C-alpha positions, 0 to 999 in steps of 0.5 A, a space after each residue: 942460512 936456511 928457509 926454516 930460519 927465514 920462516 922463524 924471523 918472519 913469525 917473530 916479526 908477525 907476532 912481535 912476541 917470542 911466546 906467540 911466535 914459538 906457539 905458531 911454529 910449534 917449537 919452544 920459546 927457548 929453542 926459537 930464541 937460540 935459533 935467532 941468536 945463531 942466525 944473528 951470529 952467522 950474519 953478524 948483525 942484530 935482526 931484532 931489538 928485544 926487551 922484557 916488554 917488546 920485540 922490534 926489528 932493527 933497521 937492517 932487520 927490517 930489510 932482512 925480513 922483507 927479503 926473507 918474505 920474498 925468498 920464502 914466497 918464491 920457494 913456496 911457488 915451486 910447490 904451488 906450480 906442482 900442485 897446479 899441474 895436478 888435477 886436484 884442488 888441495 893445500 891451504 888457502 888464506 882468504 880475507 873478506 871485508 867486514 861490510 860484506 862478510 855477514 852476507 857472504 861467509 855463512 854460505 861461502 863456508 858451507 859451499 866451499 867445504 862441501 865442494 873442496 874438502 881437501 883444501 884447508 880454508 882459513 878466513 879472516 875479516 879485514 879492512 882493506 889496508 890490512 888485506 893489502 898488507 897481507 897480500 903483499 907479505 904473502 900471509 893472505 892469498 886472496 882478498 874479497 873487498 869493495 871494488 875500486 882499490 888501485 894498488 901497484 902489484 895487486 890485481 883486481 877481479 870484478 866478482 859481483 854487483 849488489 843493488 841497494 834498497 831503501 829502508 824507510 820508517 813506517 811513518 814515511 812509507 804510507 805516503 811513498 808507494 815508490 821511493 823517490 829521494 826528492 820526496 824525503 828532503 826534510 827527513 833524516 838520512 842515516 848512513 854507515 860509518 867507514 863504508 864508502 860505498 854506502 856513503 856514496 850511495 846515500 850522498 848521491 841522493 843529496 847531490 840533486 837537491 840544494 838543501 842542507 842535510 843532517 847525516 848521522 853515522 852508525 856502526 852497522 846496518 842493524 843499528 841503522 835499521 833500529 835507528 830508523 824504526 825508532 826515530 823516523 827517516 831512512 837508510 840504505 841497505 844491501 839487497 842481501 840484507 833483506 833476508 834478515 828483516 822481519 815480515 813487518 820490516 820488509 814492508 818498509 823496504 822500497 826500490 830506489 827510483 831514478 838515476 842514482 848511484 844505488 849499488 856496490 861492487 865487490 872484487 877479488 884481489 890477488 898479487 900480480 904474481 899469484 899463480 894458483 889458478 885452480 885455487 882462485 877458480 875454486 873460490 869463484 865457483 863456490 861463490 857463484 853457487 849461491 849468489 843470485 845469477 843477476 849479481 855475478 859479473 859476466 866475465 866470471 860466469 863465462 869461463 874460468 879465470 886464467 892467470 
């Protein structure tokens, strides 16, 4: 059994398709099939059940694949240890970014990172937290960036920045409200973003101080929320970094939130507990802090490099 064979079964498991796995591995599909058959004969077990329509691991195959991922990751750590000893940042970096923060972070992050660390092969994927967590655990993702507060065994969280929310109010409302106070809008519609807990928590915090019913409408993006408010009245909340996307007319509808309400979201980096690529981690932090407003950056990030 070789590390190459282990990488082959990991790729087959990832794609559940011989053609796609072979393409990823840069070998032919018949070669991959033959190599798998050879390994199964060597181990005297069937790792995958395959038909014309599907490829799925057997019960023992799942255990073998799980151990194969551990073995390959541990082997790659040797190369990473050597790289960390050198005074350069190079190699590959697989980064996951949450979809609700990606529009605001990725354009500037890609620009800053590729300029600062041209020797790194950067690969970025938008992932929801569950997919990011799975990627971190299996080693397909090196570093994740997502909303703070997800506690998981084996995953280490590094607070990165805190972003304030602003209120976007319909034009029919803002003329009456030079300062936004949630209690002044108790009869207005509130629009919130679906599947974004930090936005939901911030929106619902406005309700908790009042004993009246609210009709909550959910949309799929912040742009949609803004258009709904423009057409139907009411209000929504938007992250500070979205302000630059507003038209001059729309900027007149934005208000700071007055009062003691939850009105921010925290973003963290996530790594595995045994992550050792310290220079690579700090390269991401350095690139992000190069363009984010200084007041948003977590204090521990700016004072010194993260040490693992």
